[in-house]
Structures are given as structure tokens and as C-alpha cells.
C-alpha positions as CSV (number, residue, x, y, z in Angstrom):
1,M,32.1,52.6,-48.6
2,A,31.5,56.3,-48.1
3,A,28.9,56.3,-50.9
4,A,27.2,53.4,-49.3
5,A,27.1,55.4,-46.0
6,L,25.7,58.5,-47.5
7,A,22.8,56.6,-49.0
8,V,21.4,55.3,-45.7
9,G,19.8,58.5,-44.7
10,G,17.8,58.7,-47.8
11,L,16.7,55.1,-47.3
12,A,15.7,55.7,-43.7
13,A,13.6,58.7,-44.7
14,C,11.6,57.1,-47.5
15,S,9.1,54.3,-47.8
16,S,8.0,52.0,-50.6
17,N,4.7,50.2,-51.1
18,G,5.6,48.7,-54.5
19,D,3.2,47.8,-57.3
20,G,4.1,44.3,-58.2
21,D,2.2,41.0,-57.6
22,T,2.6,40.6,-53.9
23,V,-0.1,41.1,-51.3
24,D,0.1,43.1,-48.0
25,A,2.9,42.3,-45.6
26,G,1.9,39.5,-43.3
27,S,-0.9,38.1,-45.5
28,P,-0.7,34.3,-46.0
29,G,0.5,33.2,-49.3
30,D,0.3,30.1,-51.5
31,I,3.7,28.8,-52.6
32,S,2.0,27.1,-55.6
33,Q,2.0,30.5,-57.3
34,L,5.8,30.0,-57.7
35,D,5.3,26.9,-59.7
36,A,2.7,28.7,-61.9
37,A,5.2,31.5,-62.5
38,L,7.8,29.0,-63.6
39,E,5.3,27.3,-66.0
40,E,4.4,30.6,-67.5
41,G,8.0,31.7,-67.9
42,G,9.5,35.1,-68.5
43,S,12.6,37.1,-67.9
44,I,14.1,38.5,-64.6
45,T,17.2,40.4,-63.7
46,Y,19.5,39.2,-60.9
47,W,22.4,41.0,-59.3
48,G,25.1,39.3,-57.3
49,W,28.8,38.7,-56.9
50,A,29.3,35.1,-55.8
51,P,31.8,33.2,-58.1
52,W,29.4,30.3,-58.6
53,T,26.4,32.3,-59.8
54,Q,26.8,31.9,-63.5
55,D,27.0,28.1,-63.1
56,Q,23.8,28.2,-61.1
57,I,22.0,30.3,-63.7
58,D,23.1,28.0,-66.5
59,A,21.7,25.0,-64.7
60,F,18.5,26.7,-63.8
61,E,17.8,27.9,-67.4
62,A,18.6,24.3,-68.6
63,E,15.9,23.1,-66.3
64,Y,13.5,25.9,-67.0
65,P,14.2,26.8,-70.7
66,N,11.2,29.2,-70.8
67,V,12.7,31.5,-68.1
68,T,15.6,33.9,-68.8
69,V,17.8,35.2,-66.0
70,D,19.8,38.4,-66.9
71,F,22.7,38.2,-64.5
72,V,24.7,41.4,-63.5
73,N,27.9,40.6,-61.7
74,T,28.5,43.4,-59.2
75,T,32.0,42.2,-58.4
76,S,32.0,42.7,-54.6
77,A,29.6,43.1,-51.7
78,S,30.5,46.8,-51.0
79,D,30.3,47.8,-54.7
80,H,27.1,45.8,-55.0
81,N,25.4,47.7,-52.1
82,V,26.3,51.1,-53.5
83,K,24.9,50.2,-57.0
84,L,21.8,48.7,-55.5
85,Q,21.1,51.8,-53.3
86,N,21.6,54.2,-56.2
87,A,19.1,52.2,-58.4
88,I,16.6,52.1,-55.7
89,Q,16.8,55.8,-55.0
90,A,16.7,56.6,-58.7
91,G,13.5,54.6,-58.9
92,N,14.6,52.7,-62.0
93,G,17.3,50.1,-62.9
94,A,17.0,47.9,-59.9
95,P,16.9,44.2,-60.4
96,D,14.1,41.7,-59.7
97,A,16.2,39.7,-57.3
98,V,19.5,40.3,-55.6
99,Q,22.2,38.8,-53.4
100,L,22.8,40.4,-50.0
101,E,25.2,39.7,-47.2
102,Y,23.1,38.9,-44.1
103,Q,24.5,42.1,-42.4
104,S,23.0,44.1,-45.3
105,F,19.5,42.9,-45.0
106,P,18.4,45.5,-42.3
107,Q,19.7,48.3,-44.5
108,F,17.3,47.4,-47.3
109,T,14.5,46.0,-45.2
110,L,13.8,49.2,-43.2
111,P,12.9,51.5,-46.1
112,G,10.7,48.7,-47.6
113,A,13.0,47.9,-50.5
114,L,12.6,44.1,-50.1
115,A,9.5,42.2,-50.9
116,D,7.6,40.1,-48.4
117,L,8.3,36.5,-49.3
118,S,5.8,35.3,-46.7
119,S,3.0,36.6,-49.0
120,L,4.3,34.2,-51.6
121,G,4.2,31.2,-49.3
122,M,8.0,30.9,-48.9
123,D,7.8,30.8,-45.1
124,A,6.9,27.1,-45.6
125,L,10.5,26.5,-46.5
126,E,11.8,27.3,-42.9
127,D,12.4,23.8,-41.8
128,Q,14.7,23.3,-44.7
129,F,17.3,25.7,-43.3
130,T,19.3,26.2,-40.2
131,P,17.6,28.5,-37.6
132,S,20.6,30.9,-37.4
133,T,20.6,31.7,-41.1
134,W,16.8,31.8,-41.4
135,S,16.7,34.4,-38.7
136,Q,19.0,36.6,-40.6
137,V,16.6,36.9,-43.5
138,S,13.4,37.4,-41.6
139,E,12.1,40.2,-39.4
140,N,9.2,40.2,-37.0
141,G,7.8,37.0,-38.7
142,V,8.1,38.5,-42.2
143,L,10.4,36.7,-44.6
144,R,12.6,39.0,-46.7
145,G,14.9,36.5,-48.3
146,L,16.4,33.0,-48.4
147,P,19.7,31.9,-47.0
148,Q,22.4,30.9,-49.4
149,D,25.7,30.2,-47.6
150,S,26.9,30.6,-44.0
151,G,30.0,30.7,-41.8
152,P,29.4,28.8,-38.6
153,M,32.5,29.6,-36.5
154,A,34.9,27.0,-35.2
155,M,38.5,26.9,-33.9
156,F,41.1,25.9,-36.5
157,Y,44.3,24.8,-34.8
158,N,47.7,23.5,-35.7
159,A,47.8,20.0,-34.1
160,R,51.5,19.5,-34.6
161,V,52.3,22.7,-32.7
162,F,49.9,21.8,-29.9
163,E,51.4,18.3,-29.6
164,E,55.0,19.6,-29.6
165,Q,54.1,21.9,-26.7
166,G,52.2,19.3,-24.8
167,L,48.9,21.2,-25.1
168,E,45.4,19.9,-25.1
169,V,42.8,21.4,-27.4
170,P,41.3,24.4,-25.4
171,A,37.8,23.6,-24.2
172,T,37.4,27.1,-22.5
173,W,38.6,30.5,-23.2
174,D,40.6,30.3,-19.9
175,D,42.3,27.3,-21.4
176,Y,42.9,29.3,-24.6
177,V,44.6,32.0,-22.7
178,A,46.8,29.6,-20.8
179,A,47.8,27.9,-24.1
180,A,48.7,31.4,-25.4
181,E,51.4,31.8,-22.7
182,V,53.0,28.4,-23.5
183,L,53.0,29.1,-27.2
184,K,54.5,32.6,-26.7
185,A,57.4,31.1,-24.9
186,S,58.0,28.8,-27.8
187,G,58.0,31.6,-30.3
188,S,54.4,31.0,-31.6
189,F,51.2,33.1,-31.4
190,I,47.9,31.8,-30.2
191,T,46.2,33.5,-33.1
192,N,46.3,36.5,-35.5
193,D,44.3,39.7,-35.0
194,D,45.4,43.1,-36.2
195,G,42.1,44.7,-35.1
196,G,41.0,45.6,-38.6
197,Y,38.4,43.0,-39.3
198,S,35.0,43.8,-37.6
199,G,33.7,40.2,-38.6
200,L,35.9,38.6,-36.1
201,G,35.0,40.9,-33.2
202,L,31.3,40.7,-34.0
203,G,31.4,37.0,-34.2
204,M,33.2,36.7,-30.9
205,I,30.8,39.0,-29.2
206,W,27.8,37.0,-30.6
207,Q,29.4,33.8,-29.2
208,A,30.1,35.4,-25.9
209,G,26.4,36.2,-25.5
210,G,26.5,39.8,-26.5
211,R,23.6,41.4,-28.3
212,P,24.8,44.9,-28.8
213,F,22.5,46.0,-31.6
214,S,18.7,46.1,-31.7
215,A,16.5,47.9,-34.2
216,D,12.7,48.4,-34.3
217,G,12.1,50.4,-37.4
218,E,14.0,53.6,-37.1
219,N,14.5,53.2,-33.3
220,V,18.0,51.7,-32.8
221,S,19.8,50.7,-29.7
222,I,23.5,50.2,-29.3
223,D,25.2,48.8,-26.3
224,L,28.8,47.6,-26.9
225,Q,29.3,47.3,-23.1
226,D,26.6,44.7,-22.6
227,E,27.7,41.6,-20.7
228,G,28.8,39.6,-23.8
229,S,30.7,42.4,-25.4
230,V,32.6,43.1,-22.2
231,R,33.2,39.3,-21.6
232,W,35.0,39.0,-25.0
233,A,36.8,42.3,-24.8
234,D,38.2,41.5,-21.4
235,M,39.5,38.1,-22.6
236,W,40.9,39.4,-25.8
237,T,42.5,42.3,-24.1
238,E,44.4,39.9,-21.9
239,L,45.8,38.3,-25.1
240,L,46.5,41.6,-26.7
241,Q,48.4,43.0,-23.7
242,S,50.4,39.9,-23.2
243,D,51.7,40.1,-26.9
244,S,50.0,36.8,-27.6
245,L,48.3,38.1,-30.9
246,A,50.2,38.0,-34.2
247,M,49.5,41.5,-35.6
248,I,49.8,40.4,-39.3
249,P,47.4,41.7,-41.9
250,G,45.2,38.8,-43.1
251,G,45.6,37.6,-46.7
252,T,49.3,38.7,-47.0
253,E,52.2,36.4,-47.9
254,E,53.5,36.7,-44.3
255,W,50.2,35.7,-43.0
256,G,50.1,32.6,-45.2
257,K,53.6,31.7,-44.3
258,S,52.9,32.0,-40.6
259,L,49.9,29.7,-40.9
260,G,52.0,27.2,-42.8
261,D,54.9,27.0,-40.4
262,G,53.0,27.1,-37.2
263,T,53.9,30.7,-36.1
264,I,50.1,31.3,-35.9
265,A,48.7,28.3,-34.0
266,T,44.9,28.8,-34.2
267,V,42.4,30.8,-36.1
268,V,38.8,31.3,-35.0
269,A,36.7,31.8,-38.1
270,G,33.7,30.7,-40.1
271,G,33.4,27.4,-41.9
272,W,34.5,29.0,-45.1
273,F,38.0,29.2,-43.7
274,A,38.7,25.5,-44.2
275,G,39.1,26.1,-48.0
276,L,40.9,29.4,-47.5
277,L,43.4,27.9,-45.2
278,A,44.3,25.1,-47.5
279,G,45.0,27.6,-50.3
280,A,46.8,30.2,-48.3
281,A,49.0,27.7,-46.3
282,P,49.8,24.7,-48.4
283,D,52.8,23.9,-46.2
284,G,50.5,23.4,-43.2
285,A,48.8,20.3,-44.9
286,G,48.3,17.5,-42.5
287,D,49.0,19.7,-39.4
288,W,45.7,21.5,-39.1
289,R,42.5,20.3,-37.5
290,V,39.2,21.9,-36.5
291,A,37.4,21.9,-33.1
292,P,34.5,23.6,-31.6
293,M,35.0,27.1,-30.4
294,P,36.1,27.3,-26.7
295,T,33.3,28.3,-24.3
296,Y,33.3,30.6,-21.3
297,D,31.8,28.1,-18.9
298,G,32.9,24.7,-20.3
299,G,29.4,23.7,-21.0
300,E,27.5,22.9,-24.2
301,P,29.2,24.1,-27.4
302,V,28.3,27.6,-28.5
303,S,29.1,29.1,-31.9
304,A,28.3,32.1,-34.0
305,E,27.9,33.1,-37.7
306,Q,30.7,34.9,-39.4
307,G,29.8,35.9,-43.0
308,G,27.4,34.5,-45.4
309,S,24.7,35.8,-47.8
310,G,21.2,35.2,-49.0
311,Q,19.0,36.5,-51.7
312,A,15.9,38.7,-51.8
313,V,13.3,39.9,-54.2
314,L,13.0,43.7,-54.7
315,E,9.6,45.3,-53.9
316,S,9.9,47.2,-57.1
317,S,10.0,44.0,-59.2
318,E,7.0,43.6,-61.5
319,N,7.6,39.7,-61.6
320,K,7.9,38.9,-57.9
321,A,6.6,35.4,-58.2
322,L,9.0,34.4,-60.9
323,A,11.9,36.0,-59.1
324,A,10.9,34.2,-55.9
325,A,10.7,30.9,-57.8
326,F,14.3,31.5,-58.9
327,L,15.4,32.1,-55.4
328,R,13.7,29.0,-54.2
329,W,15.5,26.9,-56.8
330,L,18.9,28.6,-56.0
331,N,18.6,27.7,-52.4
332,T,16.8,24.4,-52.2
333,S,17.7,22.6,-55.5
334,E,20.3,19.9,-54.9
335,T,21.9,21.0,-58.2
336,S,22.3,24.5,-57.1
337,V,23.3,23.9,-53.6
338,G,25.9,21.4,-54.9
339,I,27.4,24.0,-57.1
340,V,27.8,26.3,-54.0
341,M,29.4,23.6,-52.0
342,D,31.7,22.5,-54.9
343,S,32.8,26.1,-55.1
344,G,33.7,26.3,-51.4
345,G,30.5,27.8,-49.9
346,F,29.2,26.3,-46.7
347,P,25.5,25.1,-47.0
348,T,22.6,26.4,-44.9
349,T,20.2,23.6,-45.8
350,R,19.6,20.8,-43.4
351,A,19.3,18.2,-46.1
352,Q,23.1,18.7,-46.9
353,L,24.2,19.3,-43.3
354,E,22.6,15.9,-42.3
355,D,23.8,14.0,-45.4
356,P,26.3,11.3,-44.4
357,G,28.0,11.8,-47.8
358,F,28.8,15.4,-46.7
359,L,29.5,14.7,-43.0
360,E,31.8,11.8,-43.6
361,V,34.2,13.3,-46.1
362,E,37.7,13.0,-44.8
363,S,39.9,16.0,-45.6
364,E,43.5,15.3,-46.7
365,Y,44.6,18.8,-45.7
366,F,43.2,18.3,-42.2
367,G,44.9,14.9,-41.7
368,G,42.0,12.8,-42.7
369,Q,39.6,14.6,-40.2
370,K,35.9,14.7,-41.0
371,V,35.9,18.5,-40.9
372,N,32.3,18.9,-42.0
373,E,31.0,17.0,-39.0
374,V,32.5,19.7,-36.7
375,L,31.3,22.6,-38.8
376,A,27.7,21.1,-39.2
377,A,27.6,20.8,-35.4
378,A,28.7,24.4,-35.1
379,A,25.9,25.5,-37.3
380,E,23.4,23.9,-35.0
381,S,24.9,25.6,-31.9
382,V,24.5,29.3,-33.0
383,P,22.4,31.1,-30.5
384,A,19.4,33.1,-31.8
385,G,18.6,36.9,-31.2
386,W,21.5,38.5,-33.1
387,Q,20.8,41.7,-35.0
388,Y,22.9,44.0,-37.2
389,L,22.7,47.7,-37.5
390,P,20.8,49.2,-40.4
391,W,24.1,50.8,-41.5
392,Q,26.3,47.8,-40.7
393,A,28.5,48.4,-43.8
394,Y,29.4,51.9,-42.6
395,A,29.9,50.6,-39.0
396,N,32.3,48.0,-40.4
397,S,34.2,50.7,-42.3
398,I,35.0,52.6,-39.1
399,Y,35.9,49.6,-37.0
400,A,39.6,49.7,-37.7
401,D,39.8,53.4,-36.8
402,T,38.1,52.8,-33.4
403,V,38.5,49.3,-32.1
404,G,41.6,48.7,-34.3
405,Q,43.3,51.8,-33.0
406,V,43.3,50.1,-29.5
407,F,45.1,47.1,-31.0
408,L,47.8,49.3,-32.4
409,E,48.3,51.0,-29.0
410,G,48.0,47.8,-26.9
411,G,45.1,49.3,-24.8
412,D,41.9,48.0,-23.5
413,I,39.5,46.8,-26.2
414,N,36.5,48.0,-24.2
415,D,37.8,51.5,-24.9
416,G,37.7,50.8,-28.6
417,L,34.2,49.4,-28.4
418,I,33.1,52.5,-26.6
419,A,34.6,54.7,-29.3
420,W,33.0,52.6,-32.0
421,Q,29.7,53.0,-30.3
422,D,30.0,56.7,-30.0
423,E,30.8,57.0,-33.7
424,N,27.8,54.9,-34.6
425,V,25.4,56.7,-32.3
426,A,26.4,60.1,-33.9
427,Y,26.2,58.6,-37.4
428,G,22.8,56.9,-36.8
429,N,21.3,60.1,-35.4
430,D,22.7,62.2,-38.3
431,Q,21.0,59.7,-40.7
432,G,17.6,60.3,-39.2
433,F,17.5,57.3,-36.8
434,S,16.6,57.6,-33.2
435,V,19.6,56.0,-31.5
436,N,19.6,55.0,-27.8
437,E,22.7,53.9,-25.8
């Protein structure tokens, strides 16, 4: 992570015009050139880490035998970003196409490392994807990638525990806080949060209406005391200081046991958590359900995205059209999207999210509930306007040392957000950005 952080300054200070087959940014493109590239064939290199990637490539090459995809498994998102930045800065060895977490797109967009897919006509695909994920791969009307999978947030809850305590499913966060008091008296925790995972905090701020980050080129604004950030921090601080949060590191044996026996009664997480929960807490089979996230006003459902990734074409690629055609297939082909879904990824494509065959699947683990109906609705209720920092990977790496420290001390989460902001302002300015508070 430190290596990824150190590379940002070099990226912020450089620019790249590329020399491939795209036209100037913003120029209209004809998507038929992708079909022509597939017909002509050739070879491209692709970097990624998703477990389903090789199956996708095998299916693609079977459909297009005159195209060869050289896949490099970069093992994890953090390792991946370091390797990619090193290759870009070295000026050689970078792939034609690459997987990126949504939070990493700004990091590579700013210095001009990602090709303009609008110039290849791929903006015509917008209606096929959910607005929230499409917005994560585009900037100022210029398309820099295609969405692959997403994490629309929902509330997973132990229905058995709620029924035993006579609790209704919380519709508002006030209801949620009240349920926490009842559960605490029974020996359970409303949820788990040890303060070390920035993805939860960011998703909760997004859902609360916060928009703490904005960037226009190298001009960056950070306000982790905007209305939505404070709204979440105040509510979560109440849970923290009332000892309603289980401070158990996620992914541990204790965490899985606590989910299975009802010690942890809810988890607010992205749609991918449905599969994770079933694997981590087999003893909870039949007890768990999923519901929309509580809201602050009791009105229309509001969600957020937690996690997910897409793919981009590198500006340095000498075969942009073929690389883009490969990305189009990865993210719009029924075969490819089916592979992602079968492997536990949550789709970003409307065709799948509106398919009765997907929506009406009854989950045995969730007591026969049609879980996908709830998660698909959550995907449609994600508000627009969210941005990540151009150095989000570094920001995430210091979250536990700032916000997380407040969790350990039982303090006010707002103090942790302010400390996180101060660290990010200093870091951004040191890296050559102009950061405003």
C-alpha cells in the first residue's frame, strides 16, 4: 500500500496523450469499429484478479478464435495497482486492458492513463448498466471503462433473533438504534464494526447524503464534516458509545461464529455479502433475511455502493479497439455476465437485474426469500454524485489509524473523520494536488 501511495505524486505530475488508435477525447466514435477489430483479430494483454476471469477468457476465445488474450493474474487489487502504476511510469510493460476497482478509476484517470472509450462509441452502451455503476467509470461525460460487478448495500438481519426479541425490521436509523438497546439487553449486538474498514464508513456516508470528496483535475476538495458525513457519524457514535457494536475483526473464526449463533444480529453491506455470509456462517442457515437499508427520514429507500470493479483500456495500448471490444464482451455478453454471477459477483447490467429468472430465485440459506429482488431494488436506489479521492487506496490505508482509533477509544466518530481529513489534506498537497477543506 505504501508503494501505491508513493506513486501517486508521479502520476499527478505527468500527462499522457498516447499514440494508439483513438481520437481526441470527447470526439464522437462509431462502435462498429469494435466489430471490425474482432473480425480482424489479434492479441491483447489483460490484467486482473477476479477469480472468474480465466473462465471468461476461455469462453471469449472460443467465440472469437482469431483473438488471443494474454491474462496476467495480479492476485489482489492492492498488488494490482502497484504493478500497474510501476508499468505506466516505466513506459513499458503495461497491459492493453485492465481491471480496476471503482475507487481506483480517479487515480489512473487524472494522469491520462486510461483511454477515452467514448471515442470508440462505447457510450452507446450506457442504458445497459445501472446509473450508479456507470457514473463510477465516467468523468465529465467521458467514458473511461465499463462496469463489471457491484455492491448495492442492504441490511442483512437475523430474523430469528428479531422475532425472539419482538422487534420489527428497522425502517429508519432511529428504529435501528432503538433495536440496538433491546438486543444489547439480550446479549446480542446490533452489528459489528471494529473501525478498520473504510468501505463501510464510506458507504454509510454516501447513503446519508454525504459527498465529502470532489476532484476537478488536480484541484481536490475534502469535507468530512458535510451534512451527510456528520449525520452518519452522529448516529454511529451513539451505537459505539452505548456498546452496541461488536468489535470483532471481520473474517475471523469468532466473527463467523457470532454471525451463525445470532450474537451479531445485522450486517449492513454490499450485495456480495449474501454469498459471503452463507460461507462464513453455515449455522445461520434459515435464520437470515435481507431488507433495504434503514433511512434517516422513513421515506423512499436509499442505498449506496460498497465495492465493485470495472475494466478500462490503457491509453498506451496499440490495439485499443480490440481491447475495447474484449471489454464490451466481458460486460455485456450473457455468457460472460453469467460466469460472474455464477461465481458470486453481483451484476451491473439491467438485462440481468430485470430478468425474472434472476429476481425470483429463492435462497435456501435465507429461508426461501427472493434475495435478488431486494438487492436489485437497492441497485436502483443509489443516489448519484459520489466521487472518490485520486489517492483513495492510500486514504483507505490510513482509515484504521484515524477513524478506527476513535472506535478503540469509544470517542466521537466525527473526531476520527476530522483526523482522517487532516491526514488526507496533508498527503494530497504533498503529492502535488491543490487540496481545499
